[in-house]
C-alpha positions, -999 to 999 in steps of 0.1 A, spaced: 99 -332 -15 105 -295 -9 106 -287 28 115 -257 49 116 -254 87 102 -227 109 119 -193 109 129 -193 73 119 -157 70 113 -132 98 96 -98 92 90 -70 116 54 -62 125 43 -34 148 61 -21 178 83 -48 194 65 -76 175 78 -98 149 63 -123 125 78 -153 108 68 -166 74 77 -200 59 72 -203 21 78 -235 2 72 -241 -35 76 -275 -51 93 -278 -85 72 -286 -115 74 -320 -130 93 -325 -163 73 -329 -195 72 -364 -210 92 -367 -243 75 -371 -276 82 -405 -292 67 -435 -308 47 -437 -276 48 -404 -257 63 -406 -222 44 -398 -191 50 -364 -175 67 -364 -142 48 -356 -111 51 -322 -95 72 -320 -64 52 -320 -31 57 -291 -8 56 -290 30 59 -257 49 59 -260 87 62 -230 110 63 -241 146 84 -232 176 87 -196 166 88 -171 194 70 -145 172 34 -136 179 23 -138 142 34 -166 120 25 -181 87 32 -209 63 26 -212 26 31 -243 5 25 -247 -32 29 -281 -49 46 -282 -82 26 -287 -114 27 -321 -131 45 -323 -163 27 -326 -196 25 -361 -212 44 -365 -244 26 -370 -277 28 -403 -295 42 -403 -330 47 -439 -338 26 -462 -360 -4 -475 -342 -4 -506 -364 29 -515 -346 15 -508 -312 29 -474 -310 15 -439 -312 -1 -436 -277 2 -403 -259 17 -402 -224 -2 -394 -192 2 -361 -175 20 -360 -143 1 -356 -110 3 -322 -93 24 -321 -62 6 -322 -29 9 -292 -6 9 -292 32 11 -260 53 12 -261 90 15 -231 114 16 -235 151 18 -204 173 22 -203 210 24 -168 224 18 -146 254 9 -113 238 -19 -88 234 -27 -106 201 -13 -133 180 -20 -152 148 -14 -183 127 -20 -184 90 -16 -214 66 -21 -215 29 -17 -247 9 -22 -249 -29 -20 -282 -47 -1 -283 -79 -21 -286 -112 -21 -319 -129 -2 -321 -162 -20 -322 -195 -22 -355 -213 -2 -363 -244 -21 -369 -277 -19 -401 -297 -7 -403 -333 -31 -385 -356 -33 -411 -385 -64 -430 -395 -56 -457 -370 -47 -432 -343 -30 -441 -310 -47 -435 -277 -46 -402 -260 -32 -400 -225 -48 -393 -191 -45 -358 -176 -27 -358 -143 -47 -355 -111 -45 -323 -92 -24 -322 -61 -40 -325 -27 -38 -295 -3 -38 -297 34 -37 -266 56 -35 -265 94 -33 -234 116 -33 -233 154 -28 -204 177 -27 -205 215 -24 -173 234 -37 -174 270 -29 -137 274 -49 -121 246 -66 -124 212 -58 -154 191 -65 -161 154 -60 -192 134 -66 -192 96 -62 -221 73 -69 -222 36 -65 -251 12 -69 -251 -26 -68 -284 -44 -50 -285 -77 -69 -286 -109 -68 -318 -130 -48 -317 -162 -67 -314 -195 -55 -313 -230 -88 -313 -249 -105 -337 -273 -90 -372 -278 -77 -373 -242 -91 -376 -207 -90 -350 -181 -75 -356 -147 -95 -354 -114 -93 -323 -92 -72 -326 -61 -88 -328 -27 -85 -301 -1 -87 -301 37 -84 -271 61 -83 -272 99 -81 -241 121 -78 -238 159 -76 -208 181 -74 -206 219 -69 -175 240 -79 -153 269 -94 -125 247 -113 -127 214 -105 -158 195 -112 -166 158 -107 -198 139 -113 -197 101 -109 -226 77 -117 -227 40 -111 -256 16 -118 -257 -21 -116 -289 -41 -98 -287 -74 -116 -286 -107 -115 -316 -130 -96 -313 -163 -114 -311 -196 -115 -342 -219 -135 -358 -245 -139 -378 -277 -147 -414 -283 -137 -433 -252 -124 -402 -233 -139 -380 -207 -133 -352 -183 -121 -354 -147 -143 -352 -117 -141 -323 -91 -120 -328 -60 -133 -335 -25 -132 -308 2 -135 -305 40 -131 -277 65 -133 -276 103 -126 -249 129 -125 -248 168 -124 -216 188 -119 -218 226 -121 -187 247 -111 -187 283 -124 -152 290 -155 -131 284 -145 -122 248 -161 -135 217 -151 -169 202 -157 -173 164 -153 -206 145 -159 -205 108 -156 -233 82 -163 -232 45 -161 -262 21 -164 -258 -17 -166 -289 -38 -146 -292 -69 -162 -285 -102 -164 -312 -129 -143 -308 -160 -158 -299 -194 -168 -328 -216 -157 -322 -252 -166 -338 -286 -197 -356 -273 -184 -366 -239 -205 -361 -208 -196 -333 -183 -174 -342 -154 -190 -350 -121 -191 -322 -95 -181 -330 -60 -206 -321 -34 -197 -304 -1 -208 -321 31 -201 -306 65 -215 -320 98 -206 -305 131 -172 -292 119 -173 -260 140 -173 -259 177 -158 -241 207 -165 -225 240 -162 -192 259 -163 -182 296 -195 -161 296 -187 -146 263 -204 -149 229 -199 -181 208 -202 -175 171 -204 -205 148 -205 -204 110 -206 -235 87 -209 -232 49 -211 -260 23 -211 -251 -14 -214 -278 -40 -191 -278 -70 -204 -269 -104 -213 -297 -128 -192 -301 -159 -203 -286 -192 -209 -308 -222 -205 -303 -259 -228 -329 -274 -231 -352 -244 -249 -349 -211 -240 -320 -188 -234 -329 -152 -257 -319 -124 -244 -295 -98 -230 -309 -66 -250 -310 -34 -243 -286 -6 -251 -301 28 -244 -283 60 -257 -296 94 -248 -284 128 -260 -295 163 -244 -277 192 -251 -280 229 -232 -256 251 -243 -274 282 -216 -301 277 -189 -275 279 -171 -268 312 -170 -231 302 -204 -218 294 -212 -191 269 -235 -162 276 -250 -165 241 -245 -187 211 -250 -176 175 -249 -201 146 -251 -195 109 -254 -226 87 -254 -222 50 -258 -246 21 -255 -237 -16 -260 -262 -44 -236 -262 -73 -246 -249 -107 -256 -274 -133 -233 -278 -163 -241 -260 -195 -251 -280 -226 -239 -272 -262 -242 -288 -296 -276 -305 -289 -272 -310 -251 -296 -298 -224 -284 -279 -195 -281 -299 -163 -301 -294 -131 -286 -273 -103 -275 -291 -71 -296 -295 -41 -289 -275 -9 -297 -287 26 -290 -267 58 -299 -277 93 -290 -261 126 -300 -270 162 -288 -251 192 -292 -257 229 -280 -228 251 -292 -198 270 -299 -171 244 -293 -191 213 -296 -177 178 -300 -204 151 -298 -194 115 -301 -217 85 -299 -208 48 -302 -230 18 -300 -219 -19 -304 -244 -47 -279 -244 -75 -288 -227 -108 -295 -248 -138 -271 -249 -167 -277 -231 -199 -285 -249 -232 -282 -240 -269 -303 -248 -299 -339 -255 -308 -354 -285 -290 -330 -281 -260 -337 -267 -226 -318 -251 -198 -315 -271 -166 -340 -268 -138 -329 -250 -106 -319 -271 -77 -341 -276 -46 -334 -262 -12 -343 -272 24 -334 -252 55 -344 -260 91 -335 -242 124 -343 -249 160 -333 -232 192 -337 -246 228 -332 -224 258 -344 -221 294 -355 -186 306 -337 -165 280 -343 -152 245 -344 -176 215 -340 -169 178 -345 -194 150 -343 -184 113 -346 -205 82 -343 -193 46 -348 -213 14 -342 -201 -21 -350 -223 -51 -324 -225 -78 -329 -204 -109 -335 -222 -142 -308 -222 -168 -309 -199 -198 -319 -211 -233 -298 -198 -261 -302 -199 -299 -338 -212 -297 -335 -234 -266 -361 -231 -239 -353 -217 -205 -351 -240 -175 -377 -240 -148 -370 -223 -115 -373 -245 -85 -403 -242 -63 -397 -239 -26 -418 -246 5 -415 -245 42 -438 -261 68 -427 -253 103 -391 -253 95 -383 -232 126 -388 -243 161 -382 -230 196 -390 -242 232 -421 -225 246 -406 -216 280 -382 -189 269 -384 -153 280 -389 -143 244 -389 -161 210 -382 -149 175 -391 -172 147 -384 -163 110 -392 -183 79 -385 -170 45 -389 -189 12 -382 -178 -23 -390 -196 -55 -364 -198 -82 -364 -176 -112 -373 -191 -146 -345 -192 -172 -345 -167 -200 -348 -179 -236 -335 -165 -268 -360 -178 -294 -376 -205 -273 -400 -208 -244 -392 -189 -212 -386 -210 -181 -414 -212 -156 -410 -195 -123 -409 -214 -91 -437 -209 -66 -432 -203 -29 -452 -215 1 -446 -209 37 -466 -224 66 -458 -215 102 -477 -227 133 -466 -222 169 -485 -231 200 -479 -222 236 -512 -234 251 -504 -270 260 -473 -266 280 -468 -264 318 -445 -233 313 -451 -205 288 -431 -180 268 -429 -144 278 -432 -131 242 -432 -140 206 -422 -123 173 -428 -144 142 -420 -136 106 -433 -158 78 -425 -147 42 -430 -163 8 -417 -147 -24 -425 -162 -58 -398 -165 -84 -396 -143 -114 -407 -156 -147 -382 -161 -175 -378 -136 -203 -385 -145 -239 -407 -134 -268 -435 -143 -245 -425 -138 -210 -434 -164 -184 -457 -156 -156 -443 -149 -122 -445 -175 -95 -473 -175 -69 -466 -169 -33 -486 -183 -3 -479 -176 33 -499 -188 63 -493 -183 100 -512 -198 129 -502 -188 164 -519 -201 195 -509 -186 228 -519 -191 264 -539 -169 287 -509 -166 311 -482 -165 284 -471 -143 256 -467 -110 274 -465 -94 240 -466 -110 206 -463 -99 170 -468 -119 139 -457 -106 105 -470 -127 75 -459 -116 41 -465 -129 6 -450 -114 -26 -458 -127 -60 -430 -131 -85 -425 -106 -113 -436 -116 -148 -409 -122 -173 -400 -95 -199 -414 -101 -234 -395 -97 -266 -404 -79 -299 -439 -89 -310 -446 -108 -279 -459 -98 -245 -447 -96 -209 -457 -123 -184 -483 -117 -157 -472 -110 -122 -477 -139 -98 -505 -137 -73 -499 -135 -36 -520 -149 -7 -512 -141 29 -533 -154 59 -526 -150 95 -544 -160 127 -534 -153 163 -553 -167 193 -550 -159 230 -519 -139 231 -519 -114 259 -513 -85 236 -515 -98 200 -504 -77 171 -510 -94 137 -498 -79 105 -506 -96 72 -494 -83 39 -498 -96 3 -483 -80 -27 -489 -92 -63 -460 -95 -86 -453 -69 -112 -461 -77 -148 -433 -80 -173 -425 -53 -198 -423 -59 -235 -393 -48 -256 -414 -36 -286 -447 -41 -304 -465 -59 -277 -486 -57 -245 -472 -55 -210 -481 -82 -185 -508 -76 -160 -500 -72 -124 -507 -100 -100 -536 -101 -76 -532 -99 -39 -553 -114 -11 -547 -107 26 -566 -120 56 -559 -113 93 -577 -129 123 -570 -120 159 -587 -134 190 -581 -125 227 -605 -133 255 -592 -110 281 -569 -84 265 -564 -61 235 -558 -73 200 -548 -59 167 -554 -75 133 -541 -57 102 -544 -68 66 -529 -50 36 -532 -61 0 -513 -45 -28 -520 -54 -64 -490 -58 -87 -481 -31 -112 -487 -37 -149 -457 -40 -172 -449 -15 -199 -463 -20 -234 -450 -7 -267 -464 2 -302 -497 13 -316 -526 -10 -309 -509 -23 -278 -511 -13 -241 -494 -15 -208 -505 -42 -185 -534 -35 -161 -528 -33 -124 -535 -63 -102 -566 -66 -80 -563 -63 -42 -585 -78 -15 -581 -75 22 -601 -86 52 -595 -84 89 -613 -96 121 -604 -87 156 -619 -99 189 -608 -86 223 -613 -62 251 -598 -34 231 -598 -48 196 -585 -30 165 -594 -43 130 -576 -27 100 -579 -35 63 -562 -17 34 -564 -24 -3 -541 -8 -29 -549 -13 -65 -520 -21 -88 -508 7 -111 -512 3 -149 -481 -1 -170 -469 27 -193 -475 26 -230 -445 36 -252 -444 45 -289 -482 51 -292 -493 22 -270 -520 29 -245 -513 30 -208 -526 2 -187 -556 8 -164 -551 11 -126 -571 -14 -106 -602 -4 -88 -606 -16 -53 -633 -20 -27 -628 -25 10 -661 -37 26 -664 -50 61 -663 -40 96 -655 -74 110 -650 -80 147 -665 -83 181 -659 -69 215 -651 -89 246 -645 -58 268 -647 -21 264 -642 -10 228 -635 -19 192 -619 2 164 -622 -3 126 -598 12 101 -604 8 64 -585 23 36 -590 18 -2 -565 32 -27 -572 30 -64 -544 21 -87 -528 48 -109 -533 47 -146 -503 41 -168 -486 69 -187 -488 69 -225 -464 83 -251 -486 89 -281 -516 67 -272 -544 69 -246 -533 73 -210 -545 46 -186 -576 50 -166 -573 55 -129 -587 30 -105 -617 40 -84 -617 34 -46 -646 25 -23 -644 19 14 -677 8 30 -677 2 67 -707 -9 87 -707 -21 124 -733 -20 150 -729 -28 187 -750 -5 210 -734 -19 241 -698 -9 236 -676 20 224 -672 18 186 -646 38 166 -649 37 128 -626 52 102 -633 47 65 -611 63 38 -610 60 0 -584 75 -23 -590 75 -61 -560 66 -82 -542 92 -103 -549 93 -140 -522 83 -163 -500 111 -177 -500 120 -214 -467 125 -233 -459 132 -269 -493 148 -275 -514 124 -254 -540 137 -230 -538 129 -193 -565 106 -180 -591 116 -154 -584 108 -118 -603 80 -101 -635 85 -81 -635 79 -43 -663 69 -21 -659 66 17 -689 54 36 -694 48 73 -723 35 94 -717 27 131 -738 21 162 -723 23 197 -727 33 233 -701 60 227 -677 64 199 -661 84 171 -664 81 134 -648 96 103 -654 90 66 -629 104 41 -627 105 3 -599 119 -19 -606 120 -56 -576 110 -77 -556 138 -95 -560 140 -132 -530 129 -152 -505 156 -163 -498 162 -199 -470 178 -219 -468 190 -255 -502 195 -272 -522 173 -248 -543 185 -219 -543 173 -183 -571 150 -171 -599 161 -148 -598 154 -111 -618 125 -97 -649 131 -77 -650 124 -40 -680 114 -18 -678 109 19 -707 99 41 -705 92 78 -735 80 98 -737 70 134 -761 61 161 -745 68 194 -763 66 227 -740 92 244 -720 121 230 -695 115 202 -679 133 173 -686 124 137 -669 139 106 -668 135 68 -641 149 46 -642 149 8 -616 164 -14 -620 163 -52 -589 155 -72 -569 183 -88 -570 184 -126 -578 204 -157 -612 206 -139 -612 197 -103 -634 168 -92 -667 175 -74 -667 167 -37 -695 161 -12 -693 153 25 -722 143 48 -720 136 85 -752 125 103 -757 112 138 -786 100 159 -780 102 197 -797 109 230 -767 131 239 -748 157 219 -737 152 183 -705 169 172 -708 170 134 -682 181 109 -684 180 71 -656 193 48 -654 193 10 -629 209 -14 -615 207 -49 -591 225 -71 -583 232 -107 -548 233 -122 -532 267 -125 -548 286 -154 -584 287 -141 -601 317 -127 -610 300 -94 -583 275 -87 -595 262 -53 -628 260 -35 -639 244 -2 -669 242 20 -673 235 57 -703 227 79 -702 221 116 -729 217 143 -733 207 179 -767 190 178 -790 175 204 -807 142 197 -788 139 164 -783 160 133 -766 162 99 -738 184 84 -734 186 47 -706 202 26 -707 201 -12 -684 217 -38 -682 217 -75 -661 235 -101 -664 244 -138 -700 233 -144 -735 242 -136 -745 255 -101 -753 228 -76 -789 220 -67 -801 242 -38 -814 229 -5 -844 243 13 -846 246 51 -848 210 62 -848 189 94 -815 184 112 -794 199 84 -764 222 85 -749 228 51 -724 247 30 -729 243 -8 -708 261 -34 -701 259 -71 -670 277 -84 -666 289 -120 -703 281 -126 -719 278 -159 -737 311 -162 -768 297 -179 -775 276 -148 -781 308 -129 -808 321 -152 -836 312 -128 -818 330 -99 -814 362 -120 -850 360 -132 -863 360 -96 -838 386 -83 -838 417 -105 -812 436 -84 -787 407 -88 -795 404 -124 -786 441 -128 -755 439 -107 -741 407 -123 -754 411 -158 -736 416 -190 -699 406 -190 -696 400 -153 -672 372 -141 -689 351 -115 -665 334 -91 -690 312 -72 -725 306 -62 -735 289 -30 -759 283 -2 -753 284 36 -777 274 63 -785 254 94 -811 237 115 -815 240 153 -820 207 172 -809 220 206 -815 253 223 -784 275 222 -770 252 195 -744 269 173 -741 259 136 -713 271 113 -713 271 75 -684 283 55 -671 285 20 -636 295 8 -623 305 -26 -589 311 -42 -592 334 -73 -565 341 -99 -572 377 -107 -548 377 -136 -575 357 -155 -599 387 -155 -600 406 -187 -608 438 -168 -608 442 -131 -637 461 -114 -650 455 -79 -656 425 -57 -694 421 -54 -715 397 -33 -752 392 -39 -777 375 -15 -809 358 -25 -837 334 -15 -835 335 23 -858 309 40 -868 303 76 -885 275 95 -901 281 129 -886 311 147 -856 308 123 -828 315 148 -818 332 180 -789 350 163 -771 350 129 -736 364 122 -724 368 86 -687 375 79 -668 378 46 -631 383 45 -609 390 15 -571 383 17 -575 379 55 -592 413 60 -629 417 70 -649 433 42 -684 425 55 -698 418 89 -735 417 97 -751 405 130 -788 398 129 -810 394 161 -842 388 142 -853 368 112 -870 398 97 -839 419 97 -818 391 81 -845 384 55 -847 420 45 -809 422 41 -805 389 23 -833 393 -2 -821 403 -37 -793 424 -23 -760 432 -39 -731 446 -19 -699 461 -33 -670 449 -12 -642 470 -27 -621 475 -58 -601 447 -73 -581 472 -95 -566 493 -68 -560 491 -31 -558 462 -7 -575 437 -30 -556 444 -61 -530 416 -58 -528 388 -83 -544 362 -60 -575 368 -40 -586 346 -11 -622 348 0 -640 333 30 -677 336 38 -688 323 72 -723 321 87 -728 313 124 -763 304 134 -773 303 171 -806 287 181 -831 298 207 -855 268 204 -856 234 188 -870 233 153 -856 265 140 -839 266 106 -825 293 82 -807 294 49 -799 318 20 -779 319 -12 -750 341 -23 -731 350 -54 -695 363 -55 -679 379 -86 -666 409 -104 -694 426 -123 -688 450 -152 -685 488 -146 -719 501 -135 -740 520 -159 -744 555 -144 -781 555 -155 -788 521 -139 -800 518 -103 -783 490 -83 -789 485 -46 -754 486 -30 -749 481 7 
């Protein structure tokens, strides 16, 4: 046995500090001689390194056992009883011990023990009647101990043990077992103390053939204790890794993996400091097999229960991390299936003021397989649980589970299935803490890929979390809960597998005198679809369902989100997978306080497609609902349609998903309720040589009526963007948007908004898509005064999308009404942007309307109507649609005849429902003057004025160009206004020279109408443009 005492080597370290290091290496065993029967190899020499009694602050010991000798080959005649191979010698054991006692600012003990490798077996005689092969030597055991005691300062003990690998010669012999490993670490000090132990079992040696087999993996164990006698942190960490099984050759089964099992192997204490505990168990990998049965992965089991109350020295807080990982399954070859991954189980339970309990379990991956008719191994399962118990302080409990991935299928083998994972109240905490944080997260295993076979199925994920605080004599001060489920990804193959589904449900019941503040976050994410190979298709994204309910929390905030999985892309000549659907539901109830319920659903994106006749996957659907009840309740729902996948090499782009949010669900226990709805259409997929994907439309429809309370309503819709065109493809049109609102309340505020989607861009010879249309309509019945607005913006594109906004209100008080609409063309058009605005302060109700269009016929004209303030404009209008206007207005026909360029035609007006009411109607234009063939003058023409009743008390007309006033008229009587606004053209200045001769012209026309009595109304039309040079013989009325 090789041995060295303490102090074998002393090295300087730092100022005035020294360190001693003891290193011992055992001699290798001699090889067995070749003979009639091969001789056994000699065992490796054990090594013991002990470092104790040193006066140095930092000390270490390293021991390495000698390798076992190889067994000799047999050469004799088996018929005479000879010809057997010798066994390999065992690896030498290694023991490293470091003991430090110091009185220093810091000190350390470090031990490393490495068992010697087992010797390879000798082979038997190779004749027809061959002799027996030998047995590989067992790996040497390794034992590491490190202890550091330093009452004056920081202390650190680190122990690491590596078991020796078993000997293996190959076929016609047996592999040796891996050596075991144990590691123990201890640290004690007056400052920060750290004890770290890691042990890894040795791998089994390879072996096989008739009657032979591989070695099993070695056992492992690790433990750590950290004791602090001051306010510093104490950290104890232990990691155990089971030995891997040896490979099975020539038809032998794979060697058995050794699991890793740790139970309460970390502990310690502090004096009002922070106690950190970490315990990790990792199962060994199963042995591979060539023609036999591959071995399953070893289990990883880590369990920790810690109660700081039993310690004489109490910690201020305790944090624990418990981790378990299953070993990978062995791979199969030559007609063998892959083996299943190992199971993982993690459990932690803490009892302390301010505990943080964290448990994580990950199943082992399945082993791969090769050949048609074979399959990769399934992923290993996982279970994680965490609980925290405290009195009067914060509690934290977290549990995470991840299912093992399926093994790959090679050369025609199928992929293995990913493990499904589920949690049902796997976290717990006492309800009398000052605050509680609960976190559950579960992820399904990914399916295994396949080369020529069937892709492995994805694992699903399901998380269920309930927590109740309403049946206990004492209650928690606050709660934050996270509950997450993520589906596994589908395996890739010629036909990709679908992504795994995800389901997450949270139910939280509070008490009327508990939960000072609470938040619940519930998430579900569908797994991605697997990629598809040439001639196949991508897998569909997994669907996601998230549901949350919160009851009787003092201030509940509930957030629920579901996201569909993305579709898988295809490599070539196939369709992309469709995006997964998403469903989100949020319910919040509070009898005597405010409450917030928010639900968001996002459809998964489609996968990319490839090749003519194929397309990208369509975006996934999205559905969201929310309900809120409380004194000040807020209910919010948002749907986002999935985007379409791109189409490559002449494939079409996938379509974006259309969405509709329809509701207004809730009720009021106290003063007010607010509804927020948002719908977003999915973007169309780009295309490279095919048809770009269509954009998804968006509709938000909100209706709620409660005349006894204050009601706020906000409804918004955004059309999706059209897919872009590349390589000669045209861009797709933007998606339409419709935002609608109808509310009734004692008081309140409402807004409807619509944004048309932008048209898809294009490069090369293609053209961009048109912008999507936008319609916004807001209606309200409010007993008292309240604002109401509607905003519509058409999407930008080759031709901008039309937009219309209507805001109407019935009330016994004042109505504040606002309507805005706008749209824009891409650069290159004469008029690139146009907008309209109508605003009124009305008595007893009224309506404001704004309408814009671009690049088509003029809009239909209003007549003076009841309760109506409007601004209506069409930019770049089709000239033929104005023939009726010119036929009835000869001065305008003369002024704008021939080759005139008409910028816009519009109508402005208002209706008086309240004496001294003031209505405002406005239109705005942006004109690219570089698109005029010949610049002349800026001209405005007025036509068709109309009045109801007395018409108005006063009317102001203002036109500005590039921010400068070019026309101002104030009318005190209807007759004066009608005379001026009847078939009247006014030259506003030169566009060729002077202040208006720049390349971009901005125009604004504003009418302000002031009433003198109820029932008055007035409106007129106008044309803006650049007429041709006037004929000197023609007579045109110019103001």
